[in-house]
CHARMM internal coordinates of N, CA and C (Angstrom, degrees):
IC EDIT
DIST 1 N 1 CA 1.4508
DIST 1 CA 1 C 1.5334
ANGL 1 N 1 CA 1 C 109.23
DIST 1 C 2 N 1.3022
ANGL 1 CA 1 C 2 N 115.83
DIHE 1 N 1 CA 1 C 2 N 128.97
DIST 2 N 2 CA 1.4611
ANGL 1 C 2 N 2 CA 120.52
DIHE 1 CA 1 C 2 N 2 CA -178.57
DIST 2 CA 2 C 1.5303
ANGL 2 N 2 CA 2 C 110.43
DIHE 1 C 2 N 2 CA 2 C -90.22
DIST 2 C 3 N 1.3221
ANGL 2 CA 2 C 3 N 114.82
DIHE 2 N 2 CA 2 C 3 N 138.19
DIST 3 N 3 CA 1.4514
ANGL 2 C 3 N 3 CA 120.81
DIHE 2 CA 2 C 3 N 3 CA 175.29
DIST 3 CA 3 C 1.5262
ANGL 3 N 3 CA 3 C 108.84
DIHE 2 C 3 N 3 CA 3 C -77.32
DIST 3 C 4 N 1.2938
ANGL 3 CA 3 C 4 N 116.21
DIHE 3 N 3 CA 3 C 4 N 147.72
DIST 4 N 4 CA 1.4632
ANGL 3 C 4 N 4 CA 121.48
DIHE 3 CA 3 C 4 N 4 CA -175.77
DIST 4 CA 4 C 1.5246
ANGL 4 N 4 CA 4 C 113.44
DIHE 3 C 4 N 4 CA 4 C -58.55
DIST 4 C 5 N 1.3250
ANGL 4 CA 4 C 5 N 118.72
DIHE 4 N 4 CA 4 C 5 N -41.06
DIST 5 N 5 CA 1.4558
ANGL 4 C 5 N 5 CA 121.89
DIHE 4 CA 4 C 5 N 5 CA -175.56
DIST 5 CA 5 C 1.5287
ANGL 5 N 5 CA 5 C 112.94
DIHE 4 C 5 N 5 CA 5 C -105.39
DIST 5 C 6 N 1.3007
ANGL 5 CA 5 C 6 N 117.74
DIHE 5 N 5 CA 5 C 6 N 17.81
DIST 6 N 6 CA 1.4563
ANGL 5 C 6 N 6 CA 121.60
DIHE 5 CA 5 C 6 N 6 CA -176.19
DIST 6 CA 6 C 1.5287
ANGL 6 N 6 CA 6 C 111.60
DIHE 5 C 6 N 6 CA 6 C -77.58
DIST 6 C 7 N 1.3283
ANGL 6 CA 6 C 7 N 115.71
DIHE 6 N 6 CA 6 C 7 N 146.20
DIST 7 N 7 CA 1.4604
ANGL 6 C 7 N 7 CA 120.88
DIHE 6 CA 6 C 7 N 7 CA 173.87
DIST 7 CA 7 C 1.5248
ANGL 7 N 7 CA 7 C 110.21
DIHE 6 C 7 N 7 CA 7 C -92.61
DIST 7 C 8 N 1.3249
ANGL 7 CA 7 C 8 N 116.81
DIHE 7 N 7 CA 7 C 8 N -3.83
DIST 8 N 8 CA 1.4542
ANGL 7 C 8 N 8 CA 122.08
DIHE 7 CA 7 C 8 N 8 CA -179.40
DIST 8 CA 8 C 1.5258
ANGL 8 N 8 CA 8 C 110.34
DIHE 7 C 8 N 8 CA 8 C -99.73
DIST 8 C 9 N 1.3246
ANGL 8 CA 8 C 9 N 115.63
DIHE 8 N 8 CA 8 C 9 N 145.34
DIST 9 N 9 CA 1.4581
ANGL 8 C 9 N 9 CA 119.97
DIHE 8 CA 8 C 9 N 9 CA 174.31
DIST 9 CA 9 C 1.5249
ANGL 9 N 9 CA 9 C 108.26
DIHE 8 C 9 N 9 CA 9 C -129.69
DIST 9 C 10 N 1.3126
ANGL 9 CA 9 C 10 N 115.88
DIHE 9 N 9 CA 9 C 10 N 152.47
DIST 10 N 10 CA 1.4513
ANGL 9 C 10 N 10 CA 121.46
DIHE 9 CA 9 C 10 N 10 CA 177.70
DIST 10 CA 10 C 1.5211
ANGL 10 N 10 CA 10 C 109.16
DIHE 9 C 10 N 10 CA 10 C -89.46
DIST 10 C 11 N 1.3243
ANGL 10 CA 10 C 11 N 116.28
DIHE 10 N 10 CA 10 C 11 N 130.40
DIST 11 N 11 CA 1.4590
ANGL 10 C 11 N 11 CA 121.87
DIHE 10 CA 10 C 11 N 11 CA 179.38
DIST 11 CA 11 C 1.5251
ANGL 11 N 11 CA 11 C 107.39
DIHE 10 C 11 N 11 CA 11 C -111.30
DIST 11 C 12 N 1.2983
ANGL 11 CA 11 C 12 N 117.89
DIHE 11 N 11 CA 11 C 12 N 122.21
DIST 12 N 12 CA 1.4606
ANGL 11 C 12 N 12 CA 121.64
DIHE 11 CA 11 C 12 N 12 CA 179.80
DIST 12 CA 12 C 1.5226
ANGL 12 N 12 CA 12 C 110.58
DIHE 11 C 12 N 12 CA 12 C -76.42
DIST 12 C 13 N 1.3121
ANGL 12 CA 12 C 13 N 115.07
DIHE 12 N 12 CA 12 C 13 N 146.46
DIST 13 N 13 CA 1.4648
ANGL 12 C 13 N 13 CA 120.50
DIHE 12 CA 12 C 13 N 13 CA 172.42
DIST 13 CA 13 C 1.5250
ANGL 13 N 13 CA 13 C 105.95
DIHE 12 C 13 N 13 CA 13 C -80.25
DIST 13 C 14 N 1.3221
ANGL 13 CA 13 C 14 N 115.55
DIHE 13 N 13 CA 13 C 14 N 98.19
DIST 14 N 14 CA 1.4633
ANGL 13 C 14 N 14 CA 120.13
DIHE 13 CA 13 C 14 N 14 CA -177.09
DIST 14 CA 14 C 1.5279
ANGL 14 N 14 CA 14 C 109.87
DIHE 13 C 14 N 14 CA 14 C -122.01
DIST 14 C 15 N 1.3156
ANGL 14 CA 14 C 15 N 115.80
DIHE 14 N 14 CA 14 C 15 N -174.56
DIST 15 N 15 CA 1.4724
ANGL 14 C 15 N 15 CA 119.61
DIHE 14 CA 14 C 15 N 15 CA -175.92
DIST 15 CA 15 C 1.5252
ANGL 15 N 15 CA 15 C 112.34
DIHE 14 C 15 N 15 CA 15 C -62.63
DIST 15 C 16 N 1.3111
ANGL 15 CA 15 C 16 N 118.28
DIHE 15 N 15 CA 15 C 16 N -28.90
DIST 16 N 16 CA 1.4650
ANGL 15 C 16 N 16 CA 120.55
DIHE 15 CA 15 C 16 N 16 CA 178.98
DIST 16 CA 16 C 1.5242
ANGL 16 N 16 CA 16 C 111.48
DIHE 15 C 16 N 16 CA 16 C -67.19
DIST 16 C 17 N 1.3269
ANGL 16 CA 16 C 17 N 116.59
DIHE 16 N 16 CA 16 C 17 N -42.09
DIST 17 N 17 CA 1.4618
ANGL 16 C 17 N 17 CA 120.43
DIHE 16 CA 16 C 17 N 17 CA 176.82
DIST 17 CA 17 C 1.5315
ANGL 17 N 17 CA 17 C 109.27
DIHE 16 C 17 N 17 CA 17 C -66.87
DIST 17 C 18 N 1.3105
ANGL 17 CA 17 C 18 N 117.18
DIHE 17 N 17 CA 17 C 18 N -42.68
DIST 18 N 18 CA 1.4634
ANGL 17 C 18 N 18 CA 121.04
DIHE 17 CA 17 C 18 N 18 CA 179.91
DIST 18 CA 18 C 1.5342
ANGL 18 N 18 CA 18 C 110.13
DIHE 17 C 18 N 18 CA 18 C -61.06
DIST 18 C 19 N 1.3174
ANGL 18 CA 18 C 19 N 117.82
DIHE 18 N 18 CA 18 C 19 N -41.40
DIST 19 N 19 CA 1.4606
ANGL 18 C 19 N 19 CA 120.87
DIHE 18 CA 18 C 19 N 19 CA 177.94
DIST 19 CA 19 C 1.5282
ANGL 19 N 19 CA 19 C 111.41
DIHE 18 C 19 N 19 CA 19 C -64.36
DIST 19 C 20 N 1.3203
ANGL 19 CA 19 C 20 N 117.31
DIHE 19 N 19 CA 19 C 20 N -30.25
DIST 20 N 20 CA 1.4629
ANGL 19 C 20 N 20 CA 122.10
DIHE 19 CA 19 C 20 N 20 CA -179.88
DIST 20 CA 20 C 1.5266
ANGL 20 N 20 CA 20 C 111.76
DIHE 19 C 20 N 20 CA 20 C -75.56
DIST 20 C 21 N 1.3214
ANGL 20 CA 20 C 21 N 117.50
DIHE 20 N 20 CA 20 C 21 N -19.03
DIST 21 N 21 CA 1.4679
ANGL 20 C 21 N 21 CA 121.41
DIHE 20 CA 20 C 21 N 21 CA 179.00
DIST 21 CA 21 C 1.5217
ANGL 21 N 21 CA 21 C 112.93
DIHE 20 C 21 N 21 CA 21 C -54.48
DIST 21 C 22 N 1.3150
ANGL 21 CA 21 C 22 N 118.49
DIHE 21 N 21 CA 21 C 22 N -31.27
DIST 22 N 22 CA 1.4728
ANGL 21 C 22 N 22 CA 120.51
DIHE 21 CA 21 C 22 N 22 CA -178.85
DIST 22 CA 22 C 1.5340
ANGL 22 N 22 CA 22 C 111.85
DIHE 21 C 22 N 22 CA 22 C -65.07
DIST 22 C 23 N 1.3225
ANGL 22 CA 22 C 23 N 117.26
DIHE 22 N 22 CA 22 C 23 N -18.13
DIST 23 N 23 CA 1.4681
ANGL 22 C 23 N 23 CA 121.05
DIHE 22 CA 22 C 23 N 23 CA 179.21
DIST 23 CA 23 C 1.5306
ANGL 23 N 23 CA 23 C 112.63
DIHE 22 C 23 N 23 CA 23 C -83.61
DIST 23 C 24 N 1.3341
ANGL 23 CA 23 C 24 N 117.05
DIHE 23 N 23 CA 23 C 24 N -8.41
DIST 24 N 24 CA 1.4584
ANGL 23 C 24 N 24 CA 121.73
DIHE 23 CA 23 C 24 N 24 CA -178.90
DIST 24 CA 24 C 1.5282
ANGL 24 N 24 CA 24 C 108.05
DIHE 23 C 24 N 24 CA 24 C -99.80
DIST 24 C 25 N 1.3172
ANGL 24 CA 24 C 25 N 115.70
DIHE 24 N 24 CA 24 C 25 N 117.05
DIST 25 N 25 CA 1.4577
ANGL 24 C 25 N 25 CA 121.79
DIHE 24 CA 24 C 25 N 25 CA -176.65
DIST 25 CA 25 C 1.5301
ANGL 25 N 25 CA 25 C 110.96
DIHE 24 C 25 N 25 CA 25 C -68.65
DIST 25 C 26 N 1.3263
ANGL 25 CA 25 C 26 N 116.27
DIHE 25 N 25 CA 25 C 26 N 119.44
DIST 26 N 26 CA 1.4651
ANGL 25 C 26 N 26 CA 122.29
DIHE 25 CA 25 C 26 N 26 CA -179.03
DIST 26 CA 26 C 1.5281
ANGL 26 N 26 CA 26 C 111.35
DIHE 25 C 26 N 26 CA 26 C -63.68
DIST 26 C 27 N 1.3314
ANGL 26 CA 26 C 27 N 117.47
DIHE 26 N 26 CA 26 C 27 N -29.17
DIST 27 N 27 CA 1.4654
ANGL 26 C 27 N 27 CA 120.42
DIHE 26 CA 26 C 27 N 27 CA 178.39
DIST 27 CA 27 C 1.5266
ANGL 27 N 27 CA 27 C 111.13
DIHE 26 C 27 N 27 CA 27 C -70.85
DIST 27 C 28 N 1.3278
ANGL 27 CA 27 C 28 N 116.42
DIHE 27 N 27 CA 27 C 28 N -33.71
DIST 28 N 28 CA 1.4602
ANGL 27 C 28 N 28 CA 120.09
DIHE 27 CA 27 C 28 N 28 CA 179.26
DIST 28 CA 28 C 1.5266
ANGL 28 N 28 CA 28 C 111.78
DIHE 27 C 28 N 28 CA 28 C -79.13
DIST 28 C 29 N 1.3308
ANGL 28 CA 28 C 29 N 116.03
DIHE 28 N 28 CA 28 C 29 N -39.82
DIST 29 N 29 CA 1.4715
ANGL 28 C 29 N 29 CA 121.73
DIHE 28 CA 28 C 29 N 29 CA -178.57
DIST 29 CA 29 C 1.5272
ANGL 29 N 29 CA 29 C 107.53
DIHE 28 C 29 N 29 CA 29 C -128.51
DIST 29 C 30 N 1.3455
ANGL 29 CA 29 C 30 N 117.71
DIHE 29 N 29 CA 29 C 30 N 88.79
DIST 30 N 30 CA 1.4648
ANGL 29 C 30 N 30 CA 120.50
DIHE 29 CA 29 C 30 N 30 CA -173.26
DIST 30 CA 30 C 1.5304
ANGL 30 N 30 CA 30 C 115.41
DIHE 29 C 30 N 30 CA 30 C -74.87
DIST 30 C 31 N 1.3200
ANGL 30 CA 30 C 31 N 118.56
DIHE 30 N 30 CA 30 C 31 N -26.01
DIST 31 N 31 CA 1.4640
ANGL 30 C 31 N 31 CA 120.60
DIHE 30 CA 30 C 31 N 31 CA -177.06
DIST 31 CA 31 C 1.5269
ANGL 31 N 31 CA 31 C 111.03
DIHE 30 C 31 N 31 CA 31 C -80.10
DIST 31 C 32 N 1.3339
ANGL 31 CA 31 C 32 N 116.04
DIHE 31 N 31 CA 31 C 32 N 125.14
DIST 32 N 32 CA 1.4702
ANGL 31 C 32 N 32 CA 120.90
DIHE 31 CA 31 C 32 N 32 CA -177.13
DIST 32 CA 32 C 1.5326
ANGL 32 N 32 CA 32 C 112.75
DIHE 31 C 32 N 32 CA 32 C -56.72
DIST 32 C 33 N 1.3345
ANGL 32 CA 32 C 33 N 120.29
DIHE 32 N 32 CA 32 C 33 N -46.18
DIST 33 N 33 CA 1.4757
ANGL 32 C 33 N 33 CA 117.99
DIHE 32 CA 32 C 33 N 33 CA 179.05
DIST 33 CA 33 C 1.5333
ANGL 33 N 33 CA 33 C 112.96
DIHE 32 C 33 N 33 CA 33 C -57.81
DIST 33 C 34 N 1.3340
ANGL 33 CA 33 C 34 N 116.09
DIHE 33 N 33 CA 33 C 34 N -38.56
DIST 34 N 34 CA 1.4663
ANGL 33 C 34 N 34 CA 119.40
DIHE 33 CA 33 C 34 N 34 CA 178.00
DIST 34 CA 34 C 1.5245
ANGL 34 N 34 CA 34 C 111.60
DIHE 33 C 34 N 34 CA 34 C -68.51
DIST 34 C 35 N 1.3346
ANGL 34 CA 34 C 35 N 116.91
DIHE 34 N 34 CA 34 C 35 N -36.30
DIST 35 N 35 CA 1.4751
ANGL 34 C 35 N 35 CA 119.87
DIHE 34 CA 34 C 35 N 35 CA 176.53
DIST 35 CA 35 C 1.5209
ANGL 35 N 35 CA 35 C 110.93
DIHE 34 C 35 N 35 CA 35 C -66.07
DIST 35 C 36 N 1.3172
ANGL 35 CA 35 C 36 N 117.68
DIHE 35 N 35 CA 35 C 36 N -35.84
DIST 36 N 36 CA 1.4695
ANGL 35 C 36 N 36 CA 120.51
DIHE 35 CA 35 C 36 N 36 CA 177.72
DIST 36 CA 36 C 1.5286
ANGL 36 N 36 CA 36 C 109.66
DIHE 35 C 36 N 36 CA 36 C -65.61
DIST 36 C 37 N 1.3236
ANGL 36 CA 36 C 37 N 116.89
DIHE 36 N 36 CA 36 C 37 N -42.28
DIST 37 N 37 CA 1.4702
ANGL 36 C 37 N 37 CA 120.37
DIHE 36 CA 36 C 37 N 37 CA 176.93
DIST 37 CA 37 C 1.5301
ANGL 37 N 37 CA 37 C 110.14
DIHE 36 C 37 N 37 CA 37 C -61.04
DIST 37 C 38 N 1.3185
ANGL 37 CA 37 C 38 N 116.72
DIHE 37 N 37 CA 37 C 38 N -45.49
DIST 38 N 38 CA 1.4683
ANGL 37 C 38 N 38 CA 121.00
DIHE 37 CA 37 C 38 N 38 CA 179.90
DIST 38 CA 38 C 1.5296
ANGL 38 N 38 CA 38 C 111.03
DIHE 37 C 38 N 38 CA 38 C -63.75
DIST 38 C 39 N 1.3194
ANGL 38 CA 38 C 39 N 116.93
DIHE 38 N 38 CA 38 C 39 N -43.18
DIST 39 N 39 CA 1.4683
ANGL 38 C 39 N 39 CA 120.52
DIHE 38 CA 38 C 39 N 39 CA 179.59
DIST 39 CA 39 C 1.5219
ANGL 39 N 39 CA 39 C 111.28
DIHE 38 C 39 N 39 CA 39 C -63.98
DIST 39 C 40 N 1.3104
ANGL 39 CA 39 C 40 N 116.32
DIHE 39 N 39 CA 39 C 40 N -38.89
DIST 40 N 40 CA 1.4706
ANGL 39 C 40 N 40 CA 120.05
DIHE 39 CA 39 C 40 N 40 CA 177.83
DIST 40 CA 40 C 1.5190
ANGL 40 N 40 CA 40 C 110.24
DIHE 39 C 40 N 40 CA 40 C -62.49
DIST 40 C 41 N 1.3236
ANGL 40 CA 40 C 41 N 116.52
DIHE 40 N 40 CA 40 C 41 N -43.76
DIST 41 N 41 CA 1.4667
ANGL 40 C 41 N 41 CA 120.22
DIHE 40 CA 40 C 41 N 41 CA 178.18
DIST 41 CA 41 C 1.5234
ANGL 41 N 41 CA 41 C 111.44
DIHE 40 C 41 N 41 CA 41 C -62.76
DIST 41 C 42 N 1.3209
ANGL 41 CA 41 C 42 N 116.49
DIHE 41 N 41 CA 41 C 42 N -42.31
DIST 42 N 42 CA 1.4690
ANGL 41 C 42 N 42 CA 119.89
DIHE 41 CA 41 C 42 N 42 CA 176.84
DIST 42 CA 42 C 1.5234
ANGL 42 N 42 CA 42 C 110.74
DIHE 41 C 42 N 42 CA 42 C -61.65
DIST 42 C 43 N 1.3175
ANGL 42 CA 42 C 43 N 116.27
DIHE 42 N 42 CA 42 C 43 N -44.26
DIST 43 N 43 CA 1.4678
ANGL 42 C 43 N 43 CA 120.47
DIHE 42 CA 42 C 43 N 43 CA -177.33
DIST 43 CA 43 C 1.5333
ANGL 43 N 43 CA 43 C 111.80
DIHE 42 C 43 N 43 CA 43 C -61.65
DIST 43 C 44 N 1.3310
ANGL 43 CA 43 C 44 N 116.76
DIHE 43 N 43 CA 43 C 44 N -43.70
DIST 44 N 44 CA 1.4717
ANGL 43 C 44 N 44 CA 119.28
DIHE 43 CA 43 C 44 N 44 CA -178.38
DIST 44 CA 44 C 1.5294
ANGL 44 N 44 CA 44 C 112.26
DIHE 43 C 44 N 44 CA 44 C -91.78
DIST 44 C 45 N 1.3464
ANGL 44 CA 44 C 45 N 116.02
DIHE 44 N 44 CA 44 C 45 N 3.04
DIST 45 N 45 CA 1.4599
ANGL 44 C 45 N 45 CA 123.36
DIHE 44 CA 44 C 45 N 45 CA 174.80
DIST 45 CA 45 C 1.5288
ANGL 45 N 45 CA 45 C 113.35
DIHE 44 C 45 N 45 CA 45 C 59.18
DIST 45 C 46 N 1.3412
ANGL 45 CA 45 C 46 N 114.20
DIHE 45 N 45 CA 45 C 46 N 51.95
DIST 46 N 46 CA 1.4638
ANGL 45 C 46 N 46 CA 120.97
DIHE 45 CA 45 C 46 N 46 CA 175.46
DIST 46 CA 46 C 1.5309
ANGL 46 N 46 CA 46 C 108.23
DIHE 45 C 46 N 46 CA 46 C -132.61
DIST 46 C 47 N 1.3325
ANGL 46 CA 46 C 47 N 118.12
DIHE 46 N 46 CA 46 C 47 N 155.27
DIST 47 N 47 CA 1.4661
ANGL 46 C 47 N 47 CA 119.49
DIHE 46 CA 46 C 47 N 47 CA 175.42
DIST 47 CA 47 C 1.5253
ANGL 47 N 47 CA 47 C 110.79
DIHE 46 C 47 N 47 CA 47 C -74.10
DIST 47 C 48 N 1.3211
ANGL 47 CA 47 C 48 N 115.73
DIHE 47 N 47 CA 47 C 48 N 158.42
DIST 48 N 48 CA 1.4560
ANGL 47 C 48 N 48 CA 122.17
DIHE 47 CA 47 C 48 N 48 CA 176.08
DIST 48 CA 48 C 1.5251
ANGL 48 N 48 CA 48 C 108.41
DIHE 47 C 48 N 48 CA 48 C -88.17
DIST 48 C 49 N 1.3129
ANGL 48 CA 48 C 49 N 117.04
DIHE 48 N 48 CA 48 C 49 N 133.69
DIST 49 N 49 CA 1.4578
ANGL 48 C 49 N 49 CA 121.45
DIHE 48 CA 48 C 49 N 49 CA 172.80
DIST 49 CA 49 C 1.5136
ANGL 49 N 49 CA 49 C 106.10
DIHE 48 C 49 N 49 CA 49 C -94.27
DIST 49 C 50 N 1.3268
ANGL 49 CA 49 C 50 N 116.29
DIHE 49 N 49 CA 49 C 50 N 106.69
DIST 50 N 50 CA 1.4623
ANGL 49 C 50 N 50 CA 120.15
DIHE 49 CA 49 C 50 N 50 CA -174.29
DIST 50 CA 50 C 1.5216
ANGL 50 N 50 CA 50 C 111.44
DIHE 49 C 50 N 50 CA 50 C -158.72
DIST 50 C 51 N 1.3366
ANGL 50 CA 50 C 51 N 114.37
DIHE 50 N 50 CA 50 C 51 N 147.74
DIST 51 N 51 CA 1.4617
ANGL 50 C 51 N 51 CA 120.54
DIHE 50 CA 50 C 51 N 51 CA 171.17
DIST 51 CA 51 C 1.5236
ANGL 51 N 51 CA 51 C 109.95
DIHE 50 C 51 N 51 CA 51 C -102.61
DIST 51 C 52 N 1.3290
ANGL 51 CA 51 C 52 N 117.22
DIHE 51 N 51 CA 51 C 52 N 2.16
DIST 52 N 52 CA 1.4607
ANGL 51 C 52 N 52 CA 121.26
DIHE 51 CA 51 C 52 N 52 CA -178.71
DIST 52 CA 52 C 1.5265
ANGL 52 N 52 CA 52 C 109.19
DIHE 51 C 52 N 52 CA 52 C -61.35
DIST 52 C 53 N 1.3250
ANGL 52 CA 52 C 53 N 115.56
DIHE 52 N 52 CA 52 C 53 N 122.96
DIST 53 N 53 CA 1.4668
ANGL 52 C 53 N 53 CA 121.46
DIHE 52 CA 52 C 53 N 53 CA -175.14
DIST 53 CA 53 C 1.5256
ANGL 53 N 53 CA 53 C 112.25
DIHE 52 C 53 N 53 CA 53 C -60.05
DIST 53 C 54 N 1.3262
ANGL 53 CA 53 C 54 N 117.82
DIHE 53 N 53 CA 53 C 54 N -43.83
DIST 54 N 54 CA 1.4621
ANGL 53 C 54 N 54 CA 120.68
DIHE 53 CA 53 C 54 N 54 CA -176.97
DIST 54 CA 54 C 1.5221
ANGL 54 N 54 CA 54 C 111.62
DIHE 53 C 54 N 54 CA 54 C -67.95
DIST 54 C 55 N 1.3100
ANGL 54 CA 54 C 55 N 116.96
DIHE 54 N 54 CA 54 C 55 N -38.49
DIST 55 N 55 CA 1.4719
ANGL 54 C 55 N 55 CA 119.48
DIHE 54 CA 54 C 55 N 55 CA 177.34
DIST 55 CA 55 C 1.5243
ANGL 55 N 55 CA 55 C 109.29
DIHE 54 C 55 N 55 CA 55 C -65.92
DIST 55 C 56 N 1.3336
ANGL 55 CA 55 C 56 N 117.05
DIHE 55 N 55 CA 55 C 56 N -43.88
DIST 56 N 56 CA 1.4608
ANGL 55 C 56 N 56 CA 120.76
DIHE 55 CA 55 C 56 N 56 CA -179.37
DIST 56 CA 56 C 1.5248
ANGL 56 N 56 CA 56 C 112.17
DIHE 55 C 56 N 56 CA 56 C -63.37
DIST 56 C 57 N 1.3309
ANGL 56 CA 56 C 57 N 117.61
DIHE 56 N 56 CA 56 C 57 N -33.44
DIST 57 N 57 CA 1.4688
ANGL 56 C 57 N 57 CA 121.22
DIHE 56 CA 56 C 57 N 57 CA 179.48
DIST 57 CA 57 C 1.5338
ANGL 57 N 57 CA 57 C 112.81
DIHE 56 C 57 N 57 CA 57 C -83.33
DIST 57 C 58 N 1.3072
ANGL 57 CA 57 C 58 N 117.25
DIHE 57 N 57 CA 57 C 58 N -8.11
DIST 58 N 58 CA 1.4666
ANGL 57 C 58 N 58 CA 121.19
DIHE 57 CA 57 C 58 N 58 CA -178.48
DIST 58 CA 58 C 1.5268
ANGL 58 N 58 CA 58 C 110.75
DIHE 57 C 58 N 58 CA 58 C -81.26
DIST 58 C 59 N 1.3211
ANGL 58 CA 58 C 59 N 115.29
DIHE 58 N 58 CA 58 C 59 N -175.62
DIST 59 N 59 CA 1.4675
ANGL 58 C 59 N 59 CA 121.20
DIHE 58 CA 58 C 59 N 59 CA 177.09
DIST 59 CA 59 C 1.5249
ANGL 59 N 59 CA 59 C 112.93
DIHE 58 C 59 N 59 CA 59 C -81.22
DIST 59 C 60 N 1.3308
ANGL 59 CA 59 C 60 N 116.87
DIHE 59 N 59 CA 59 C 60 N -1.32
DIST 60 N 60 CA 1.4585
ANGL 59 C 60 N 60 CA 121.90
DIHE 59 CA 59 C 60 N 60 CA -178.39
DIST 60 CA 60 C 1.5307
ANGL 60 N 60 CA 60 C 109.13
DIHE 59 C 60 N 60 CA 60 C -78.53
DIST 60 C 61 N 1.3083
ANGL 60 CA 60 C 61 N 116.73
DIHE 60 N 60 CA 60 C 61 N 133.12
DIST 61 N 61 CA 1.4684
ANGL 60 C 61 N 61 CA 120.65
DIHE 60 CA 60 C 61 N 61 CA 178.02
DIST 61 CA 61 C 1.5221
ANGL 61 N 61 CA 61 C 109.07
DIHE 60 C 61 N 61 CA 61 C -68.56
DIST 61 C 62 N 1.3369
ANGL 61 CA 61 C 62 N 116.53
DIHE 61 N 61 CA 61 C 62 N 128.60
DIST 62 N 62 CA 1.4646
ANGL 61 C 62 N 62 CA 120.49
DIHE 61 CA 61 C 62 N 62 CA -179.25
DIST 62 CA 62 C 1.5193
ANGL 62 N 62 CA 62 C 111.35
DIHE 61 C 62 N 62 CA 62 C -128.37
DIST 62 C 63 N 1.3119
ANGL 62 CA 62 C 63 N 113.83
DIHE 62 N 62 CA 62 C 63 N 159.03
DIST 63 N 63 CA 1.4589
ANGL 62 C 63 N 63 CA 122.74
DIHE 62 CA 62 C 63 N 63 CA 173.49
DIST 63 CA 63 C 1.5163
ANGL 63 N 63 CA 63 C 105.53
DIHE 62 C 63 N 63 CA 63 C -124.20
DIST 63 C 64 N 1.3231
ANGL 63 CA 63 C 64 N 116.11
DIHE 63 N 63 CA 63 C 64 N 133.77
DIST 64 N 64 CA 1.4451
ANGL 63 C 64 N 64 CA 125.95
DIHE 63 CA 63 C 64 N 64 CA 172.95
DIST 64 CA 64 C 1.4436
ANGL 64 N 64 CA 64 C 109.78
DIHE 63 C 64 N 64 CA 64 C 118.11
END
COOR INIT
IC SEED 1 N 1 CA 1 C
IC BUILD
C-alpha cells in the first residue's frame, strides 16, 4: 500500500522486469536477488541505491 505523500513506489516483479534481467551481466552481479534489483532499476530507469560492492563495480548506475 502506497502512502499518499510518499516518494517511494512499489514495483512488482513482472514479465517486464524478468525480460530486463538479460541486460544484467551475471559475471558482474552473480547473486540472483541483486540481479533482480538491478533489472528493476534498469526497467524503471532509475539508479540503484546500494553499498553492495559488486553492484557498484558493475555497469549499473548506483548511488551511495
